[in-house]
N, CA, C and O of each residue as an XYZ file, in Angstrom:
748
protein
N     101.343    484.159    174.628
C     100.795    483.023    174.095
C     100.609    484.055    172.484
O      99.563    484.346    171.903
N     101.457    484.268    172.266
C     100.684    484.780    171.407
C     100.741    484.436    169.978
O     100.366    485.149    169.047
N     101.156    483.487    169.926
C     101.126    482.033    168.859
C     100.317    481.549    168.999
O      99.342    481.941    169.642
N     100.529    479.878    168.087
C      99.463    478.854    168.456
C     100.753    478.264    168.127
O     101.765    478.726    167.599
N     100.445    477.132    168.578
C     101.067    476.163    168.857
C     102.245    475.378    167.366
O     103.384    474.912    167.322
N     101.028    475.640    166.280
C     100.590    475.347    165.650
C     102.356    475.977    164.301
O     102.955    475.650    163.277
N     102.332    476.993    165.392
C     103.389    478.569    164.321
C     105.302    477.856    164.075
O     106.285    478.262    163.455
N     104.968    476.489    165.070
C     106.763    476.071    165.197
C     106.657    475.633    164.206
O     105.723    474.904    163.870
N     107.816    476.056    163.333
C     107.582    475.739    162.388
C     108.629    474.811    160.918
O     108.871    474.931    159.717
N     108.996    473.739    162.322
C     110.015    472.415    160.946
C     108.892    471.518    162.038
O     108.153    471.650    163.013
N     109.640    470.108    160.597
C     108.837    468.589    159.888
C     108.296    468.526    161.413
O     107.118    468.202    161.563
N     109.444    468.949    163.078
C     109.231    467.800    164.110
C     107.468    468.370    164.718
O     106.329    467.988    164.987
N     108.150    469.243    164.662
C     107.012    470.113    165.901
C     105.404    470.078    165.033
O     104.218    470.037    165.361
N     105.984    470.110    164.107
C     104.584    470.060    163.182
C     103.522    468.635    163.794
O     102.429    468.559    164.356
N     104.667    467.542    163.262
C     104.043    466.114    163.404
C     103.578    466.441    165.583
O     102.416    466.835    165.672
N     103.769    466.407    165.970
C     103.587    466.558    167.643
C     103.016    467.719    167.942
O     102.543    468.269    168.936
N     103.149    467.895    167.066
C     101.447    469.453    167.289
C     100.757    468.404    166.113
O      99.665    468.972    166.124
N     100.646    467.757    165.523
C      99.248    467.254    164.863
C      98.771    466.270    166.493
O      97.732    466.514    167.107
N      99.685    465.299    166.885
C      99.509    464.263    167.693
C      99.371    464.912    169.212
O      99.572    464.305    170.264
N      99.073    465.959    169.098
C      98.331    467.276    169.896
C      96.726    467.532    170.234
O      95.826    467.576    171.073
N      97.140    467.659    168.887
C      95.364    468.309    168.758
C      94.391    467.342    167.964
O      93.397    467.631    167.297
N      95.362    465.258    168.415
C      94.525    464.396    168.329
C      94.119    464.450    169.449
O      92.976    464.617    169.873
N      95.228    464.283    170.045
C      94.584    463.946    171.780
C      93.886    464.280    172.424
O      93.268    463.752    173.349
N      93.908    465.875    171.712
C      92.882    467.234    172.377
C      91.749    466.690    171.867
O      90.863    466.697    172.722
N      91.302    466.083    170.531
C      89.705    466.095    170.217
C      89.830    464.714    171.323
O      89.282    464.935    172.403
N      90.441    463.408    171.194
C      90.015    462.351    171.955
C      89.621    462.536    173.558
O      88.941    461.910    174.371
N      90.422    463.740    173.561
C      89.639    464.244    175.159
C      88.570    464.649    174.957
O      87.663    464.149    175.622
N      88.127    466.073    173.628
C      86.915    465.870    174.330
C      85.782    464.856    174.029
O      84.990    464.868    174.972
N      85.255    463.610    172.646
C      85.088    462.659    172.919
C      85.029    461.871    173.787
O      83.851    461.519    173.715
N      85.401    461.406    174.462
C      85.449    460.932    175.384
C      84.327    461.610    177.129
O      83.314    461.303    177.757
N      85.605    462.787    177.155
C      85.182    463.655    178.603
C      83.261    464.078    177.855
O      82.262    464.237    178.556
N      83.306    464.132    176.702
C      81.626    465.455    176.703
C      80.202    463.909    177.109
O      79.340    463.951    177.986
N      80.523    462.489    175.873
C      79.059    461.764    176.108
C      78.997    461.889    178.669
O      78.466    461.641    179.752
N      79.680    462.261    178.146
C      78.757    461.426    180.306
C      78.736    463.599    181.219
O      79.297    464.562    181.742
N      77.423    462.834    180.626
C      76.863    464.120    181.433
C      75.441    463.703    182.348
O      75.276    462.520    182.646
N      74.956    464.206    182.551
C      73.576    464.124    183.401
C      72.833    465.172    183.590
O      73.055    466.373    183.744
N      71.983    464.562    183.554
C      69.572    465.385    182.740
C      70.032    465.911    183.651
O      70.682    465.560    184.636
N      69.584    466.966    183.193
C      68.252    467.907    183.752
C      67.074    467.633    184.463
O      67.367    466.455    184.666
N      65.738    467.781    185.129
C      64.133    467.296    184.627
C      63.918    468.570    183.474
O      63.179    468.641    182.493
N      64.723    469.353    183.948
C      63.712    470.258    183.494
C      63.835    471.457    182.369
O      63.242    472.468    181.993
N      65.430    470.377    181.982
C      65.459    470.865    180.523
C      66.511    470.088    179.670
O      67.596    469.684    180.088
N      65.901    469.910    178.112
C      66.751    468.746    177.627
C      68.630    468.838    176.981
O      69.310    468.094    176.274
N      68.999    470.738    178.001
C      70.225    470.489    178.277
C      71.011    469.622    179.188
O      70.590    469.748    180.338
N      71.990    468.794    179.097
C      72.680    468.125    180.003
C      73.452    468.747    180.697
O      73.828    469.694    180.007
N      74.016    468.793    181.859
C      74.476    469.286    182.186
C      75.604    467.846    181.892
O      75.394    466.633    181.884
N      77.111    468.863    181.626
C      78.588    468.033    180.819
C      79.267    468.647    181.167
O      79.001    469.669    181.800
N      80.538    468.202    180.849
C      81.989    469.592    180.938
C      82.950    469.920    179.267
O      84.000    470.428    178.875
N      81.559    469.130    178.669
C      82.511    469.802    177.422
C      82.863    470.751    177.084
O      83.830    470.850    176.328
N      81.793    472.362    177.803
C      82.946    474.030    177.800
C      84.396    473.490    178.887
O      85.186    474.413    178.686
N      84.753    472.992    179.393
C      85.495    472.518    179.791
C      87.103    472.117    179.593
O      88.237    472.430    179.955
N      86.379    471.218    178.775
C      87.641    470.564    178.195
C      88.025    472.112    176.792
O      88.873    472.998    176.680
N      87.235    471.806    176.283
C      87.333    472.723    174.804
C      88.599    473.635    175.925
O      89.802    473.389    176.009
N      87.691    474.858    176.774
C      88.569    476.118    177.397
C      90.087    475.251    177.423
O      91.042    475.478    176.680
N      90.024    474.426    178.268
C      91.508    473.654    178.347
C      92.186    473.689    176.803
O      93.179    474.300    176.406
N      91.753    473.272    176.470
C      91.611    472.257    174.223
C      92.307    474.216    174.444
O      93.432    474.713    174.491
N      91.660    474.465    174.480
C      91.972    476.456    174.119
C      93.671    476.709    174.776
O      94.587    476.855    173.967
N      93.919    476.735    176.121
C      94.761    476.907    176.170
C      95.306    476.407    176.075
O      96.312    477.100    176.226
N      95.874    474.677    175.733
C      96.562    473.889    175.841
C      97.686    473.906    173.527
O      98.784    473.663    173.027
N      96.163    474.412    173.085
C      96.095    474.238    171.373
C      96.731    476.703    171.124
O      97.575    477.394    170.555
N      95.609    476.833    171.979
C      95.518    478.344    170.762
C      94.374    478.969    169.588
O      93.916    480.059    169.930
N      94.234    478.825    169.231
C      92.928    479.726    168.284
C      92.813    479.330    167.639
O      91.650    478.942    167.532
N      93.527    479.032    166.756
C      93.399    478.217    164.843
C      93.287    476.545    165.478
O      92.188    475.991    165.465
N      94.439    475.868    165.986
C      93.736    474.276    166.877
C      93.024    473.764    167.119
O      92.628    472.649    166.777
N      92.503    474.897    168.159
C      91.871    474.547    169.174
C      90.003    474.746    168.430
O      88.977    474.071    168.500
N      90.275    475.646    167.970
C      88.136    476.044    167.226
C      88.713    474.218    166.393
O      88.438    473.256    167.110
N      89.233    473.975    165.398
C      90.209    472.614    164.412
C      88.861    472.205    165.355
O      87.633    472.291    165.333
N      90.590    471.417    166.672
C      89.637    470.556    167.428
C      87.940    469.960    167.972
O      87.371    468.871    167.903
N      87.628    471.082    168.420
C      85.877    470.985    168.540
C      85.500    471.129    167.058
O      84.850    470.090    166.941
N      85.460    471.766    165.719
C      85.024    471.445    164.238
C      84.677    469.980    163.860
O      83.607    469.487    163.505
N      86.385    469.220    164.115
C      86.681    467.313    164.231
C      85.768    466.665    165.098
O      85.255    465.552    165.216
N      85.748    467.927    165.744
C      84.678    466.228    167.320
C      83.259    466.530    166.845
O      82.357    465.700    166.733
N      83.160    468.366    166.476
C      81.300    468.933    165.839
C      81.403    466.420    164.487
O      80.874    465.309    164.527
N      82.308    467.095    163.817
C      82.347    465.863    162.596
C      82.389    464.640    163.508
O      81.452    463.920    163.162
N      82.825    464.279    164.166
C      82.783    463.184    164.734
C      81.314    462.438    165.139
O      80.877    461.288    165.084
N      80.906    463.498    165.490
C      79.305    462.526    166.354
C      78.344    463.389    164.767
O      77.170    463.021    164.796
N      78.595    464.251    163.675
C      77.504    464.605    163.293
C      78.236    463.350    161.981
O      78.262    463.714    160.806
N      78.829    461.796    162.408
C      78.548    461.378    160.989
C      78.726    459.722    161.982
O      79.184    458.648    161.590
N      78.253    460.040    163.119
C      77.778    459.116    164.385
C      77.932    458.462    165.590
O      77.108    458.041    166.402
N      79.620    458.452    165.542
C      80.053    458.077    166.749
C      79.540    458.934    168.464
O      79.525    460.098    168.865
N      79.195    457.624    169.040
C      78.622    458.420    170.299
C      79.351    459.655    170.337
O      79.936    459.228    169.342
N      80.046    461.130    170.593
C      80.617    461.160    171.159
C      79.430    462.825    171.615
O      79.972    463.768    172.191
N      78.803    462.854    171.466
C      77.663    464.308    172.107
C      76.694    463.798    173.461
O      75.660    463.158    173.271
N      76.982    464.022    174.297
C      75.839    464.505    175.855
C      75.338    462.517    175.340
O      75.217    462.043    174.210
N      75.138    461.715    176.939
C      74.176    460.798    176.982
C      74.518    459.792    175.617
O      73.657    459.359    174.851
N      75.843    459.562    175.527
C      76.211    458.645    174.642
C      76.164    458.732    172.964
O      76.865    458.139    172.144
N      75.040    459.725    172.760
C      74.854    459.983    170.660
C      75.284    460.864    170.327
O      75.842    461.941    170.532
N      74.954    460.268    169.808
C      76.448    461.041    167.908
C      74.950    460.787    166.678
O      74.081    459.918    166.754
N      75.067    461.646    165.857
C      74.623    461.527    164.395
C      74.209    462.889    163.568
O      75.046    463.774    163.744
N      73.356    463.189    162.894
C      72.614    464.369    162.809
C      71.962    465.303    163.160
O      72.028    466.505    162.904
N      70.899    464.329    164.158
C      69.926    464.564    164.658
C      70.247    465.183    165.998
O      69.398    465.864    166.573
N      72.054    464.863    166.777
C      71.616    466.342    167.720
C      72.315    466.670    167.212
O      73.417    466.829    167.736
N      72.065    467.010    165.703
C      73.038    468.513    165.830
C      71.542    469.365    164.985
O      71.491    470.345    164.242
N      70.501    468.467    165.517
C      69.752    469.591    164.313
C      68.497    469.556    165.440
O      67.403    470.061    165.187
N      68.802    468.894    166.709
C      67.831    468.654    167.765
C      68.129    470.000    168.476
O      68.776    470.874    167.899
N      67.599    470.174    169.873
C      67.417    471.305    170.830
C      69.215    471.677    171.774
O      69.728    472.362    172.659
N      69.454    470.811    170.925
C      71.060    471.242    171.965
C      72.292    471.425    170.460
O      73.521    471.459    170.389
N      71.370    471.492    169.620
C      72.361    471.728    167.998
C      72.911    472.739    168.247
O      74.117    472.904    168.063
N      72.001    473.747    168.789
C      72.543    475.283    168.947
C      73.868    475.644    169.612
O      74.912    476.010    169.073
N      73.493    475.394    171.353
C      75.002    474.628    171.575
C      76.672    474.131    171.320
O      77.854    474.434    171.482
N      75.842    473.255    170.862
C      77.166    471.895    169.953
C      77.942    473.277    168.876
O      79.124    473.618    168.913
N      76.779    473.897    167.929
C      77.983    474.790    167.244
C      78.816    475.719    168.613
O      79.965    475.879    169.025
N      77.380    476.182    168.973
C      78.285    477.344    169.675
C      79.196    477.549    170.122
O      79.829    478.579    170.352
N      79.409    476.055    170.367
C      81.232    475.554    171.043
C      81.760    476.441    169.988
O      81.745    477.623    170.331
N      82.179    476.238    168.913
C      82.754    476.567    167.747
C      83.539    478.748    168.437
O      84.584    479.372    168.622
N      82.441    478.855    168.490
C      82.619    480.280    168.667
C      83.373    481.173    170.020
O      83.864    482.297    170.135
N      83.040    479.347    171.441
C      83.856    479.610    172.214
C      84.892    480.314    171.834
O      85.203    481.501    171.934
N      85.644    478.857    171.124
C      87.075    478.326    170.959
C      87.787    479.907    170.167
O      88.820    480.576    170.179
N      86.481    479.888    169.563
C      87.376    481.076    168.606
C      87.694    482.673    169.620
O      88.678    483.372    169.377
N      86.964    482.927    170.416
C      86.769    484.540    171.126
C      87.504    483.711    172.486
O      88.322    484.474    173.000
N      87.447    482.491    173.141
C      88.330    482.459    174.278
C      90.373    482.375    173.699
O      91.418    482.448    174.345
N      90.185    482.265    172.804
C      91.620    482.044    171.981
C      92.133    483.352    171.611
O      93.279    483.794    171.686
N      91.020    483.902    171.181
C      91.340    485.748    170.814
C      91.514    486.127    171.494
O      92.171    487.101    171.130
N      91.333    486.175    173.619
C      91.574    486.954    174.318
C      92.780    486.095    174.326
O      93.515    486.794    173.629
N      93.716    484.715    174.741
C      94.352    484.643    175.203
C      95.230    484.964    174.318
O      95.272    486.182    174.494
N      95.971    484.739    173.481
C      95.676    486.139    171.606
C      96.766    487.103    171.963
O      97.976    486.901    171.858
N      96.211    488.092    172.366
C      95.757    488.861    172.264
C      96.734    489.662    174.000
O      97.651    490.472    174.136
N      95.915    488.897    174.934
C      96.086    489.610    175.933
C      96.601    488.384    176.576
O      95.975    487.637    177.328
N      98.046    488.258    176.111
C      98.425    486.300    176.475
C      99.195    487.207    178.463
O      99.637    488.143    179.131
N      98.740    485.789    178.298
C      99.194    486.351    180.020
C      98.273    486.703    181.236
O      98.419    486.620    182.455
N      97.499    487.031    180.606
C      96.940    488.295    181.964
C      95.245    487.744    181.291
O      94.642    487.820    180.220
N      94.929    487.006    183.111
C      94.267    485.928    184.183
C      92.602    485.920    183.339
O      91.882    485.114    182.750
N      92.593    488.138    183.950
C      91.700    488.320    183.466
C      90.675    489.255    182.167
O      89.606    489.816    181.927
N      92.348    488.756    181.519
C      91.555    488.610    180.200
C      90.987    487.483    179.264
O      90.353    487.507    178.209
N      91.582    486.253    180.263
C      91.454    484.714    179.746
C      89.784    484.905    179.937
O      88.867    484.959    179.118
N      89.813    484.954    180.912
C      88.987    485.134    181.630
C      87.483    485.654    181.052
O      86.668    484.738    180.938
N      87.090    486.773    180.738
C      86.967    487.280    179.478
C      86.636    487.062    179.036
O      85.420    487.075    178.843
N      87.865    486.467    178.211
C      87.717    485.611    176.915
C      86.282    484.425    176.696
O      85.410    484.256    175.844
N      86.775    483.626    178.342
C      85.315    482.410    178.042
C      83.854    483.031    179.418
O      82.977    482.294    179.871
N      83.979    483.967    179.632
C      82.450    484.329    179.663
C      81.600    485.303    178.540
O      80.446    485.729    178.502
N      82.430    485.388    177.918
C      81.589    485.673    176.430
C      82.040    485.518    175.283
O      81.817    486.368    174.421
N      83.062    483.955    174.918
C      82.564    482.619    174.445
C      81.374    482.312    174.769
O      80.530    481.947    173.951
N      81.165    482.439    176.111
C      79.919    480.960    176.771
C      79.037    482.541    176.043
O      79.537    482.740    174.936
N      78.443    483.128    176.217
C      78.045    483.851    175.953
C      76.903    484.342    175.192
O      75.719    484.678    175.152
N      78.457    484.098    174.391
C      76.823    483.894    172.420
C      77.248    482.508    172.414
O      77.194    482.289    171.204
N      77.704    481.224    173.041
C      77.483    480.029    172.982
C      76.389    479.733    173.033
O      75.766    478.937    172.332
N      75.867    480.726    174.375
C      74.788    480.657    175.059
C      73.336    481.052    174.257
O      72.269    480.448    174.377
N      73.543    481.963    173.605
C      73.256    482.974    172.796
C      72.420    481.936    171.508
O      71.227    481.873    171.213
N      73.850    481.071    170.839
C      73.066    480.527    169.809
C      72.335    479.182    170.225
O      71.284    478.805    169.707
N      72.973    478.551    171.155
C      72.413    477.758    171.858
C      70.219    478.255    171.591
O      69.445    477.928    170.691
N      70.009    479.086    172.818
C      69.401    479.733    173.179
C      68.310    479.538    172.063
O      67.426    478.694    171.912
N      68.793    480.872    171.184
C      68.354    480.466    169.849
C      67.160    479.520    169.817
O      65.954    479.456    170.056
N      68.598    478.562    169.220
C      67.725    477.131    168.135
C      66.872    476.297    169.539
O      65.894    475.587    169.305
N      67.286    476.458    170.679
C      66.878    475.857    171.740
C      65.039    476.635    171.449
O      63.961    476.043    171.384
N      65.214    477.474    171.386
C      63.599    478.461    171.351
C      62.824    477.952    170.416
O      61.658    477.608    170.604
N      63.698    477.846    168.895
C      62.981    477.247    167.868
C      62.272    475.637    168.262
O      61.201    475.068    168.051
N      63.497    475.342    168.915
C      63.413    473.801    168.539
C      61.460    473.417    169.381
O      60.405    473.038    168.874
N      61.865    473.780    170.785
C      60.420    473.997    171.562
C      58.937    474.449    170.995
O      57.816    473.991    171.212
N      59.581    475.954    169.865
C      58.432    476.876    169.890
C      57.664    477.626    171.496
O      56.510    477.891    171.833
N      58.878    477.740    172.086
C      58.906    478.737    172.649
C      59.821    480.718    172.596
O      60.057    481.406    171.603
N      60.004    480.928    173.604
C      59.729    482.381    173.702
C      61.683    482.035    174.043
O      62.030    481.011    174.632
N      62.342    482.715    173.721
C      63.844    483.024    174.005
C      63.707    482.761    175.294
O      63.834    481.628    175.757
N      63.324    484.219    176.255
C      63.090    485.205    177.572
C      63.536    482.188    178.295
O      64.499    481.547    178.715
N      61.714    481.769    177.817
C      61.396    480.684    178.698
C      62.688    479.877    178.051
O      63.591    479.497    178.796
N      62.716    479.701    177.013
C      64.295    478.372    176.287
C      65.432    479.460    177.695
O      64.574    479.530    178.575
N      66.072    479.848    177.998
C      66.962    480.812    178.933
C      66.893    480.393    179.628
O      67.882    479.716    179.908
N      65.596    480.340    180.700
C      65.591    479.834    181.785
C      65.628    478.665    182.394
O      65.719    478.526    183.614
N      65.540    477.504    181.330
C      65.702    475.773    180.966
C      67.703    475.740    180.190
O      68.580    474.891    180.033
N      67.614    476.475    180.064
C      68.837    476.061    178.567
C      69.901    476.600    178.551
O      70.774    476.402    177.706
N      70.019    477.986    180.274
C      70.929    478.383    180.075
C      71.384    479.116    181.765
O      72.555    478.911    182.084
N      70.415    480.017    182.909
C      70.138    479.470    183.834
C      70.219    478.923    185.040
O      70.381    479.625    186.038
N      70.116    477.620    185.095
C      70.296    476.391    185.750
C      72.418    476.100    184.937
O      73.198    475.270    185.405
N      72.547    476.474    184.473
C      74.109    476.112    184.525
C      75.232    477.491    184.553
O      76.436    477.329    184.355
N      74.661    478.737    184.809
C      75.042    479.637    185.005
C      76.575    479.293    186.569
O      77.795    479.358    186.417
N      75.965    479.034    187.575
C      76.858    478.646    188.247
C      78.291    477.432    188.162
O      79.398    477.544    188.689
N      77.854    476.526    187.465
C      78.773    475.928    187.229
C      79.653    475.936    185.154
O      80.469    475.501    184.342
N      79.040    476.431    185.344
C      80.182    477.127    184.033
C      81.199    478.196    184.408
O      82.200    478.478    183.749
N      80.703    478.909    185.873
C      81.462    479.699    186.706
C      82.031    478.853    186.960
O      82.855    478.564    186.093
N      82.017    478.082    187.997
C      83.659    477.202    189.097
C      84.202    476.879    187.391
O      85.371    477.177    187.141
N      83.063    476.083    185.892
C      85.110    475.395    185.124
C      85.638    476.707    184.590
O      86.619    476.480    183.883
N      85.383    477.860    184.656
C      86.425    479.219    184.182
C      87.314    479.196    185.709
O      88.488    479.565    185.738
N      86.945    478.953    186.340
C      87.602    479.614    187.245
C      88.945    478.101    187.506
O      90.117    477.977    187.861
N      87.895    477.309    187.090
C      89.329    476.100    186.966
C      90.208    475.766    185.379
O      91.279    475.158    185.347
N      89.577    476.242    184.281
C      90.405    476.518    183.885
C      91.821    477.548    183.613
O      92.867    477.449    182.972
N      91.075    478.726    184.637
C      91.441    480.042    184.470
C      92.544    479.567    185.213
O      93.606    480.037    184.805
N      92.601    479.137    185.741
C      93.889    478.402    186.956
C      94.434    477.148    186.299
O      95.657    477.128    186.433
N      94.020    476.200    185.703
C      94.409    474.677    185.704
C      95.368    474.935    184.060
O      96.505    474.512    183.850
N      94.537    475.702    183.117
C      95.143    475.452    181.098
C      96.215    476.797    181.729
O      96.907    476.134    182.502
N      96.629    477.941    181.823
C      98.230    477.644    181.663
C      99.458    477.075    182.386
O     100.622    477.436    182.563
N      98.671    475.998    182.737
C      99.908    475.268    183.464
C     100.276    473.535    182.529
O     101.288    472.857    182.349
N      98.903    473.427    182.172
C      98.916    472.218    181.281
C      99.494    472.676    180.153
O     100.654    472.267    180.117
N      99.150    473.517    178.957
C      99.738    474.809    178.174
C     101.681    475.025    178.619
O     102.758    475.326    178.104
N     101.308    474.777    179.397
C     103.619    475.296    180.239
C     103.864    473.689    179.883
O     104.725    473.564    179.012
N     103.199    472.187    180.445
C     103.646    471.479    180.073
C     103.465    470.776    178.488
O     104.115    470.175    177.632
N     102.904    470.995    178.600
C     101.924    470.202    176.817
C     104.017    471.131    176.150
O     104.881    470.325    175.805
N     104.278    472.312    176.130
C     105.167    472.870    176.123
C     106.166    472.658    176.021
O     106.780    472.366    174.995
N     106.593    472.779    177.244
C     107.908    471.309    177.848
C     108.477    470.089    177.352
O     109.605    469.599    177.282
N     106.765    469.620    176.882
C     107.353    467.905    176.197
C     107.766    467.510    175.580
O     107.878    466.284    175.599
């Protein structure tokens, strides 16, 4: 997986790549709004990060990062693609905005590990863990500032409850991601 699917030179493949980017962005936008609120936290449970994990596997670093940025732009202009079918700049400026922006770094870091260590499942998992860690740092710092509380207090409500679910998402993505990529490349 040294090259993104976007590196395929001919016009037919470029058109195919644009279709796949559009499809993956649409899937993120469809899945992300479905979320479960947690009483102790302003951060809901969602499958957004799982869809980003999968998108990185399918598209590679550049195209996946583009999908995440496009998802954020669509949400920022008001489409209800964020958790609980919300959208608008207020959502990006709200308590979960740091996590949303952190998704860009998640895609970049995971994609880098997948590119550098092609075919190495453990490296891909490490990339997802490090990507989520950076996402957590951005999100927790923003959440702490928004709520006027310490980083540690925000960590307790914005990260700790989500660790088991995120671990399961990482394992599921490590299993399904390479298979989905192979399927997409063979279409």
